N, C-alpha and C positions, 0 to 999 in steps of 0.2 A: 583100313582099320575098322573092325566092327565095333559098334557102340558098346557091346557088352564087355569088350576087353578092359574098359576102365570105370564103367558105371555100374556093373553089377545086374544089368537087365538086358534082355534080348528083345529087339524089335520083331514085329510080325514079318513073315516072308514076303518079299515083293512079288506082286502078280507076274505071272510069265507072259511075255509078249507073244502073240500069235505070229506063226510064220506067214509070209506074204502069200504062200499057196492056200492058207486057210480062208483067204477072202475071195468071195465070188465075183467081186468087182461089178456088182449090179445095183450098187447104191441102195442096197436094202435097209430097211429101218433098224433092224438089229445087227448092223454090221459088226464083225468080230472085233474090229479095231475101235469102234465106238464103245463097245462093251468093255474092251480092255482099258480105254481112256477113263471110263466111269470108275472101274475098279481101281486103277492107279490113283485117281484123286482120292478116293476113299481110304486107300492105303497111306497115302501121304498125309492125310488128316489124322489117321489114327496114330501114326508115327509121331506127329506133332504133339497129339494129347498125351501119349505115353511119356514123351520127353518132358513135357511140362509137369506131369504128375510126379515124376522121378525127381525133377529139379526142386519141386516143393518140399520133398523129403530131405534133401541135402542142404537146404538153407539153415536148418538148425544145427548142422555138424560144425566142428571147430574149423575155422577158416585157415588156409595156408597164409593168407595175408594178415598184415597187422597194420594198424594206422599209426603205430609208435615205432616199431622196429622194422627196418628194411629187410626184405627176404630176397635171396638170390633167385633169379629165373634165368634158364638158359635160352639163348637165342637158337632158334631151330630153322628159321627160314626168313628171307628178304624178297619181297615182291615189288618191283618197280612199277609204279602207275604213270608217273611223268619223269622228266629229267631230274626233279628236285623233290618228289614225294614217293614215299614208299610205305609199304605195310611190313611191319616187323612182328614176327610170331615168337612167342615165348612159352616155355613150359616149365613146370615144377622140377625140382631136382630129381635125380634117379631114385633117391631114398624115398621121397614123398611119393613118387610115381609108384614104387612098390608098394607102399603103404595103401595108396589109393586103389591099386588094383587088388590087393589081398583083402583089405578091410573095408574099403569104401568109407573111410573115416575122416576125409577131408573134403573141402570144397573151396572155391574161390569167393563165392557170395558177392559178386559184382552185379548190382542192380542196374537196371536201365538208366543212363544218364550219369552214372557215377564216374569218377576219374581216379587214376592212380598217379602217384608222384615217383618219378625217378631221380636219382642223384648221381653226381659225378665229381670227383676231385679234380680240379683244374691244375694241370702241370705238376710241378714239384711243390706248389704252395699248399697251404692248408685251406684254401678257398674252396667251399663246396658249391656247386651249381645244381639246382634242382628245377625241374619242369613237370607240369602236369599234363596227362594225355588220357583220353577217353577211349576205352577198349571198344572196338567195332564188332568184336567176335560174338557169337550167340551162345545160348545155353549149352549146346552140345560140346563145343570147345571147352567151355568153363568146367563143365562135368568131367572132362578128360584132363583137367589141370593145365589148360592152355589159355592164352589170350592174345589177341592182336591189337596193335596200335597203328595208327595212321599218322605219319610224322612228315613234315615238310622241312627240308634242310635249307639253311641260309648260308650264303658264302662265308661270312665272318662270324658266325655264331658260336659262342663257347661250347653250348651243348651240341650244335650241329657238327662241329669239328670232332667231337668226341663220338658221336653217333656214326660219322663217316668212317671211323676206324674200327668199327665193330666187324667181327668175323663170326661166321657160324660156329657155335659150340661155346662160346664164351658166356660168362654170366654177368647179368646186369641186375642191380639192386632196385626193388620197388617197395612201396608201402601203400596202404589204402585199404579199402576204397574210401572215397570222400564224395559228399553231394547229398543234397536233401530233396532232389527232385522226386516227385511221386506222380504216378498216373493211375487213374482207375478207369476201367473199361466203361465206355458209354456215358462217362460223366459229361462230355462235351459233345456238341453236335459237329464241330469241326476243330482241327488243329492246324494252324497256319505256322509253318516252319521257315524261318529267315535264316540263311546261312551264307557263309563266304568261305571259299577255299576248304581247308580242313575243317572248318565248323561244321561240315556235315556230319562229323563223326558221332555226336551224341544223338543225332536224329535217326540213324540207321536202325538200331536195335528196336526203338520204339516203332518205326514204321513197320519193321518186319513182325513185331509182336501183334500189331493191329490187323495188318492185312491178312495174316494167317489165323486170326481168330474169327471162326465163323459166327460167333454171337456179336462181334463188333459192328456198329452202324456209324461209327465216327468217320467223317471225311477228312482226308488230310490233303493240304496244299504245301508242296515244297518249292519254295522260291530260292534258287541257288544262284549266287553271284560269283563270277570269275572274271578275271582280267581278259583271258582269251579262251576260245572255245577248247583248244588242245589241253587246257588245264583242268578240265571237267574230270572229277574223280569219281570212282565207284560206278562206273558206266552199266556194268553188268547187273549190279544191284538195283540201280535205278530202272533199267529195262524190265527186270523182273517185277518191281513194284507196280510199274505202269500197267501190267496185265490185270491188275485188281480194279473193281469198279469204284472203290472209295479212295483212290490215290490220283492226284494230278500233280504235274511237274512243270516247272518253267524255269529256263535258264536265263540268266541276265549277263551279257558280255559287255564289259565296261571299255575296252581299249581297241576293239576291232569290230568289223561288220562281217560275222561269220558267213561264209558262203556255201561250205559243204557240210551240212548237218547229216551225220551218218546214222544216227539212231531213231530218227523220225520224231524226236522231242521238240517242244515249243521253246524257241530260242529268240530272245529279244535283245536288240543292241541298246545298251543303256543301263542305268542302275535301277534298283528297286526303289520306287518313289512312293510318297505319301498317297498318291492318287492310286497306285496299284494296290497298296495295302487296304485303302479305304473301300475299293471295290470288293475285295476278298472278304474283309470283315462284315460288309453288308449282307453276304449272301446267307448268313445264319444270325441267330439271336446273339447279342453281345454278352449276355451272361453265360452263354453256352459256347463261347468262343475262346480257345486257349492259343496263345501265341508263344512260340519258342524261338529264341534268338541265339546265334553263336557265330562270332567272327572277330574282327579286330575291335579294339575299344571304340574307334570312331564309328564303325559299322553298327555296333551293338547300341551305341547312344542314339544314332539316326533312326534305326529301326524301332527303338522303344519309344521315341519321340512321336514317330509317325503313327503308330498303333494307338498311343494315348489320345492323339488327336482325333482319332476315329471312334474314340469312345470306349475302348477296350478297358475293362476293370484292372486296376493294378494287381490284384491277386491273380488275375488270368494271364499275366505276362511273367515269363521265366527266361532269364538270361544265363546261359551257361558259362 
C-alpha cells in the first residue's frame, strides 16, 4: 500500500539498486554499491522528514478518537509473538477510511506514550470491563487510520477471555488517547528505560523517534526484564534500534540462565538492581537524566525507589 493512498502525499522514489554486474569487484573507493547505500540512507531520511512534516499538519485535524465516547475499530490482523502475547492491528471503519482517503479530514492524534482504553461487556450481565493499552504503531500507521497494540493474555482474565474470542473483521470499541507524557528533543543527555514484559510498549515509539532523528544526541539505555529468554518481545525492533550509536540494550532474565542468545544482545541472569541503575545514572548528569518505568505495580515501585536512591530528580522520573 502506497503512503499516498490514505495520506494525500507521495514519498520520493526509492533509489534503484545496481545489478551485481555493475560492480567491478575490485574494492574501489566509489563502489556502485557504496554509492547506492549512501543514496538509500539519504532517501530513508528524506522519507522520515516528509512523514513527520505531514504528521504535524494532521495533528490539528478532527480526531477519529474521543476521550468520552467509544469508537469502533475493525480488527484486521493478529500477529503472535509468543504463546500468550500478540500484536493486534485495528483500522477505522470503512466510512471513515473513505473520508480519510478523499478529504484527508481525520487523524488519530495518538502522541508518544499515550494509551487507549478498550471496553467489553462481560457475559449476559451489565458488568463492563475496560483495560488500557499503549499503541506501538508509528506515525505512518496512524496517518492511515490504523493502530497496533501489544497484549498479553492471561488464562483466567475476564478481558483476556474476550480477546481470545476475537476474529478478523469484527469491531472493538476504543476511546482516548490519554496520558500526559511529553518529550522534547535533546532536553536530556540520557533516557534510562526500565520495563518488564509488555511494559516495553510505551518505550518503542520514543526510541524510534529518537534514533531516526539526526539532530538527536540523547543516549538511551533500555533495561528489559523477562522471566524467560523466550518471552522477549519485539526482537526485530530491538535489533534495529541496536544499529544506532545512541541506543544500548540489556535484557534481565529472572527465572532461568539463558544459554542460547540468538540476537547477540547483552543478557544478564537476575533482576534489575539498584546497583545496575546507580551505574547507569552515574554516566550522565543527574539533572539531564530521564528515567521511564513500565511494568507491574511491584516492578514500578522497586524501579522508582532504586532511581530515587541514585539521586534522580522526582520530575525526571515518569511511570507509565
